C-alpha positions in Angstrom: -44.1 15.9 -13.9 -46.9 18.0 -15.1 -44.4 19.0 -17.7 -43.6 15.1 -18.6 -46.7 14.1 -18.4 -48.0 17.4 -20.9 -45.1 16.7 -23.4 -46.1 12.9 -23.6 -49.6 13.7 -24.1 -48.7 15.9 -27.1 -46.0 13.4 -28.2 -48.9 11.0 -28.6 -51.1 13.2 -30.2 -48.2 14.3 -32.8 -47.2 10.4 -33.6 -51.5 9.7 -33.6 -51.2 12.6 -36.9 -49.0 9.5 -39.1 -52.7 8.0 -39.8 -53.2 10.7 -42.0 -49.9 9.8 -44.0 -47.8 11.9 -46.5 -49.7 14.0 -48.4 -47.8 15.8 -51.6 -48.3 19.0 -51.7 -47.2 22.3 -50.2 -50.6 24.6 -49.4 -51.3 22.9 -45.7 -47.7 23.9 -44.6 -47.9 27.5 -46.4 -51.5 27.4 -44.4 -49.9 27.1 -41.5 -46.7 29.2 -41.6 -49.2 32.4 -43.1 -51.4 32.4 -39.5 -47.9 31.9 -37.6 -46.5 35.2 -39.2 -44.1 33.4 -42.0 -41.4 33.2 -39.4 -39.5 31.0 -41.6 -38.8 34.9 -43.3 -36.7 36.3 -40.3 -33.8 34.3 -40.8 -31.3 33.2 -43.3 -31.5 29.3 -44.3 -29.6 26.3 -45.8 -31.7 23.8 -47.1 -30.5 20.4 -47.6 -31.5 17.1 -49.3 -30.5 13.8 -50.4 -30.2 10.1 -49.7 -27.5 9.8 -47.5 -25.3 12.6 -45.7 -27.4 15.1 -45.3 -27.7 15.4 -41.8 -24.0 15.2 -41.3 -23.7 18.1 -43.6 -26.4 19.7 -41.6 -24.8 19.2 -38.3 -21.1 20.3 -39.8 -22.6 23.7 -41.5 -24.5 24.5 -37.8 -21.3 23.5 -36.1 -19.3 25.9 -38.3 -21.8 28.7 -38.1 -21.7 28.6 -34.0 -18.4 28.5 -33.5 -18.4 31.2 -35.8 -20.5 33.5 -33.7 -23.7 32.6 -35.3 -27.2 31.5 -33.2 -28.1 28.7 -35.2 -31.2 26.8 -35.3 -30.9 23.3 -36.9 -33.9 20.5 -37.9 -33.1 17.0 -38.8 -35.1 14.0 -38.7 -35.6 11.1 -37.2 -34.6 11.6 -33.7 -32.6 8.6 -31.7 -33.8 8.9 -28.7 -36.3 12.0 -27.5 -38.3 13.9 -30.2 -36.5 17.2 -29.2 -33.1 16.5 -30.9 -35.1 17.0 -34.0 -35.4 21.3 -33.1 -32.0 22.5 -31.6 -30.3 26.1 -31.2 -26.7 26.1 -31.5 -27.1 22.5 -31.2 -28.7 21.9 -27.9 -32.1 20.6 -28.3 -35.0 22.5 -27.1 -36.9 21.6 -23.5 -39.8 19.4 -23.2 -41.8 22.8 -22.3 -40.7 24.5 -25.1 -42.1 21.4 -27.2 -45.2 21.3 -25.4 -45.8 25.0 -26.0 -45.1 25.0 -29.8 -47.2 22.1 -30.1 -49.9 24.0 -28.8 -49.4 26.7 -30.3 -49.3 25.0 -33.8 -52.5 22.4 -33.5 -54.7 25.3 -32.7 -53.9 27.2 -35.7 -57.4 28.0 -37.5 -57.3 25.8 -40.6 -59.1 26.6 -44.1 -57.4 23.1 -45.2 -56.6 19.4 -44.3 -55.0 18.1 -41.1 -51.5 18.4 -41.3 -49.2 15.3 -40.7 -47.0 15.1 -37.9 -43.9 15.9 -40.5 -46.1 19.2 -41.0 -46.6 19.7 -37.9 -43.0 19.5 -36.5 -41.5 22.2 -39.6 -44.4 24.8 -38.5 -43.0 24.2 -35.0 -39.4 24.0 -36.2 -39.1 27.3 -38.2 -41.8 29.1 -35.5 -38.9 28.3 -32.7 -36.5 29.7 -34.9 -37.8 32.7 -35.2 -39.0 33.3 -31.5 -35.0 32.5 -30.6 -33.9 35.1 -33.3 -31.5 32.9 -35.2 -29.0 34.0 -37.8 -29.2 31.1 -39.7 -31.3 28.0 -39.5 -30.1 24.9 -41.5 -33.1 22.7 -43.0 -33.0 19.3 -43.6 -35.7 17.7 -45.9 -37.5 14.5 -44.2 -38.1 12.8 -47.9 -38.1 13.6 -50.9 -37.8 17.3 -51.9 -40.2 18.7 -54.4 -43.2 18.3 -52.1 -41.5 18.2 -48.7 -42.9 20.2 -46.1 -39.5 22.2 -45.4 -39.7 23.0 -49.3 -41.7 26.2 -48.1 -38.4 28.5 -47.3 -36.2 30.3 -49.5 -32.8 29.7 -48.6 -29.3 31.4 -49.9 -27.9 27.7 -50.7 -29.5 24.9 -51.2 -27.6 21.0 -51.0 -28.2 17.6 -52.9 -25.7 15.6 -50.9 -26.1 12.6 -53.2 -28.8 10.1 -54.8 -29.5 6.4 -54.5 -32.8 4.5 -54.4 -35.0 5.1 -51.7 -38.4 5.6 -51.0 -39.8 4.6 -54.4 -43.5 4.0 -53.8 -43.3 8.3 -53.1 -40.0 9.6 -55.5 -40.2 7.0 -58.6 -38.3 3.7 -58.7 -35.3 5.3 -61.0 -32.3 7.7 -59.7 -33.6 10.3 -62.5 -37.2 10.1 -61.0 -36.1 10.4 -57.2 -33.1 13.5 -58.5 -36.3 15.1 -59.9 -37.7 15.1 -56.7 -34.9 16.0 -55.1 -33.8 18.7 -57.3 -37.6 20.3 -56.5 -35.6 22.6 -53.8 -33.6 24.2 -55.8 -35.0 27.9 -56.0 -35.0 30.7 -58.3 -31.0 32.6 -58.6 -30.2 30.5 -55.7 -26.9 28.4 -55.8 -27.2 24.8 -55.5 -24.0 22.5 -54.6 -24.8 18.7 -55.0 -22.8 15.8 -54.0 -23.8 13.2 -57.0 -22.9 11.0 -59.4 -24.4 9.5 -61.6 -24.8 10.7 -65.0 -28.7 10.6 -64.8 -29.0 12.0 -61.6 -26.5 14.9 -62.3 -28.5 15.8 -65.6 -31.6 16.3 -64.1 -30.1 18.4 -61.0 -28.4 20.6 -64.1 -31.5 20.6 -65.9 -33.7 22.4 -62.9 -30.8 24.3 -61.6 -30.8 25.8 -65.5 -34.7 26.3 -65.7 -34.1 28.5 -62.1 -31.0 30.4 -63.4 -29.4 28.8 -60.3 -25.4 28.6 -60.4 -24.6 24.7 -59.5 -21.5 23.4 -58.2 -20.4 20.1 -58.1 -18.4 17.9 -55.9 -15.3 16.6 -57.9 -16.1 19.2 -60.7 -16.3 22.3 -59.3 -14.7 21.4 -55.5 -12.4 18.7 -55.1 -10.5 16.9 -52.1 -7.1 14.8 -52.1 -6.9 13.2 -49.0 -3.3 12.5 -46.8 -3.7 8.8 -45.6 -0.5 9.1 -43.6 -2.0 12.1 -41.4 -5.6 11.4 -41.6 -6.6 15.6 -43.6 -7.8 16.2 -46.0 -6.8 19.2 -48.7 -9.8 21.3 -50.2 -9.9 22.7 -53.1 -12.9 25.2 -53.9 -14.9 27.7 -55.3 -12.5 30.4 -54.1 -10.1 29.0 -51.5 -7.6 26.1 -51.2 -7.6 24.6 -47.9 -4.5 22.2 -46.8 -4.8 19.8 -43.5 -8.3 19.8 -43.0 -9.4 17.7 -40.2 -12.6 16.1 -39.4 -14.0 14.3 -36.6 -16.8 12.1 -37.9 -15.6 8.3 -39.1 -15.8 7.2 -42.5 -14.1 7.6 -45.6 -17.4 9.3 -47.0 -17.5 11.8 -44.7 -14.4 13.8 -46.0 -17.0 14.5 -49.1 -19.6 15.7 -46.6 -17.1 17.9 -45.2 -16.0 19.2 -48.3 -19.7 20.0 -49.5 -20.2 21.6 -46.0 -17.0 23.8 -46.6 -18.4 24.6 -50.4 -21.7 26.1 -48.4 -19.8 28.0 -46.3 -17.8 29.5 -49.3 -21.0 30.6 -50.4 -23.0 31.8 -47.2 -19.5 34.0 -47.1 -21.2 36.4 -49.8 -24.1 37.1 -47.5 -22.0 38.2 -44.8 -19.8 41.1 -43.6 -17.2 39.1 -41.8 -16.2 35.9 -43.9 -16.1 32.4 -42.0 -12.3 32.1 -41.8 -10.5 28.6 -42.4 -9.8 28.5 -38.3 -14.3 28.7 -38.2 -14.7 26.2 -40.6 -12.0 23.7 -38.7 -12.9 24.1 -35.2 -16.5 23.6 -36.5 -15.8 20.7 -38.5 -14.0 19.2 -35.2 -16.9 19.7 -32.9 -19.5 18.6 -35.1 -21.6 15.3 -33.6 -23.7 13.2 -35.1 -24.7 10.1 -33.0 -25.9 7.4 -34.4 -23.9 7.3 -37.4 -20.2 5.5 -37.0 -20.4 6.6 -33.7 -18.0 4.9 -31.4 -19.3 4.6 -27.6 -17.1 2.7 -26.0 -13.5 1.1 -26.3 -13.6 -2.4 -24.1 -14.7 -3.8 -26.1 -15.4 -1.3 -28.9 -18.8 -0.4 -29.3 -20.0 1.2 -32.8 -23.5 2.6 -33.3 -24.5 2.9 -37.1 -28.2 3.5 -38.6 -26.8 1.9 -42.1 -30.6 2.7 -42.8 -30.2 1.9 -46.4 -28.2 0.1 -49.0 -25.9 2.9 -49.8 -25.1 3.7 -46.0 -24.6 -0.6 -45.2 -22.0 -0.1 -48.2 -20.6 3.2 -46.2 -20.4 0.9 -43.3 -19.1 -1.9 -45.0 -16.2 0.0 -46.6 -15.4 0.9 -42.6 -15.6 -2.2 -41.3 -13.5 -3.7 -43.8 -11.0 -1.4 -43.5 -11.1 -1.3 -39.7 -12.4 -4.3 -38.1 -10.9 -7.7 -38.3 -13.6 -10.3 -39.2 -12.6 -13.0 -36.4 -13.2 -10.2 -33.7 -16.3 -8.3 -35.0 -19.9 -9.0 -33.4 -23.2 -7.5 -35.8 -26.5 -6.7 -33.7 -29.0 -5.9 -36.7 -32.5 -5.3 -37.5 -33.9 -3.4 -40.8 -37.4 -2.0 -41.7 -39.3 -3.8 -44.4 -39.2 -0.9 -46.5 -35.8 -1.3 -47.3 -33.8 -3.9 -49.0 -33.0 -6.1 -45.7 -31.8 -9.2 -48.5 -28.9 -7.0 -49.9 -27.9 -4.9 -47.2 -27.4 -8.5 -45.3 -25.3 -9.6 -48.4 -23.2 -6.6 -47.6 -22.9 -6.6 -43.9 -23.0 -10.1 -42.9 -19.9 -11.3 -44.6 -17.7 -8.9 -42.6 -18.3 -10.2 -39.1 -18.2 -13.4 -37.1 -21.4 -13.9 -35.9 -24.5 -11.9 -36.5 -27.7 -11.6 -33.9 -30.7 -10.4 -35.3 -33.6 -8.4 -33.4 -36.4 -6.4 -33.8 -37.5 -3.2 -33.1 -40.8 -2.2 -32.0 -41.9 -0.4 -34.6 -44.7 -1.4 -37.4 -42.2 -1.2 -40.0 -39.8 -4.1 -38.8 -38.9 -7.2 -40.6 -39.1 -9.9 -38.1 -35.7 -11.0 -37.0 -37.2 -14.8 -37.9 -38.0 -13.3 -41.6 -34.4 -11.8 -41.7 -32.8 -15.6 -40.4 -34.4 -16.8 -43.0 -31.5 -15.0 -45.6 -28.8 -14.5 -42.7 -28.0 -18.3 -42.5 -27.7 -18.6 -45.9 -24.6 -15.8 -45.3 -23.1 -16.8 -42.4 -22.6 -19.7 -40.5 -23.1 -17.9 -36.5 -26.7 -16.4 -36.7 -28.7 -16.0 -33.5 -32.0 -14.3 -33.2 -32.8 -12.5 -29.7 -36.0 -10.3 -30.5 -35.8 -7.6 -28.2 -32.9 -4.8 -29.0 -31.9 -3.8 -25.4 -31.2 -8.4 -24.7 -29.5 -8.5 -28.2 -26.9 -5.7 -27.6 -26.8 -6.8 -23.9 -26.2 -10.8 -25.2 -23.5 -9.5 -27.5 -22.3 -7.4 -24.5 -21.8 -10.2 -22.1 -20.3 -12.7 -24.9 -17.5 -10.1 -26.2 -14.1 -9.6 -24.7 -12.3 -6.2 -24.2 -10.3 -7.0 -27.9 -13.7 -7.8 -29.9 -15.7 -5.4 -31.5 -19.5 -5.2 -31.2 -21.2 -3.4 -34.2 -25.0 -2.1 -33.7 -26.6 -1.3 -37.6 -29.5 -2.0 -39.5 -31.5 0.9 -38.9 -32.0 4.4 -36.9 -34.4 2.7 -35.2 -32.4 0.5 -33.8 -29.4 2.6 -32.8 -32.0 4.9 -30.8 -33.9 1.9 -29.3 -30.5 0.4 -28.3 -29.4 3.8 -26.8 -33.0 4.4 -24.7 -32.3 1.0 -22.7 -29.1 2.3 -21.3 -31.9 3.9 -19.6 -29.7 7.0 -18.5 -26.7 4.6 -18.1 -23.5 5.8 -19.9 -23.2 3.2 -22.3 -19.7 2.3 -21.3 -21.0 1.0 -17.9 -24.0 -0.8 -19.7 -21.4 -2.8 -21.4 -19.6 -3.6 -17.7 -22.7 -5.3 -16.8 
């Protein structure tokens, strides 16, 4: 009980740090890591930025390295239910005791700089934990942007920019080129960069940044590519040094094939830092073992229940492609809540035409759009829309009014997905849907 109480106190203090806002500089995190003995220098790192897909790529690379016999740290955000999910060793979240210990360590660092933000504290905690655990590799996902992201203090062996679309425009800029510039800030001198960016303006910015740093750049569809085999649900990978056929992945969604290709290309570059190469067998085993909760995650089959954050317009478009291809409209119920820093009108127009009915809900976060505000738009798109403010009650209603042949998709924000999972109170989601 004492550990749980201490954990709650630590988390309350950490989340309270959000009031200091986002600070666009790296001197504070550098000062913290200096005080901790520069733990980030004690292992090899892979750094991943991008608008969508960076979490899936990070998880895939971590899984591949782990299946290859290496000890791996994985740092991602946000978490769905428990803070511990952000910091993993060999894909297992750290313990409550470790969270408390790490927080107490970082909060007591003597300060000759401003107070750190929530993300700076958690980044320092993760980088120190990976050193303490003597990981061979750390796979690090940026929080937002790249140039001034707290994670940009590391010196990776390979950098990755998954893709670019409009997001966090208040901080990153209001054009693809400006956002690409911020993401390209993770590119380091003489360090390979892999990107799946497609827009000419984004590619131009990334290539220019790579050239200025003498960083070799490898682009999806130019330097490596995939060819899908729809009949067998596999693909062929034509890479930097290898050609591999009949590659399988565990994650759902056509876009995950491109994420897998980026992950494999990264492994080809990582191989240059290894005495024993990651084999195709290692890569295949790792891809099949990859899990990324809350992203096209099927958690029940009677009825089928799909969890997908779809937290921005690009994510909503990817979800829409999956639903239109795999789920009949007359069998689909959508439970959706969206945050106010997202283009919620566009997201609704993307998803609501694909479902028989929609249940609008409001996650318990101050940035949530009230369901009533969503309703004003939703009712003009779909004639069968209902408001149930509480996420748990919305999911329960969807389950009680669906039959075994129906599909319930819970989407619109990772906060909605996380809150839905938490409402199950430790039960398996299958049992919740049998209530």
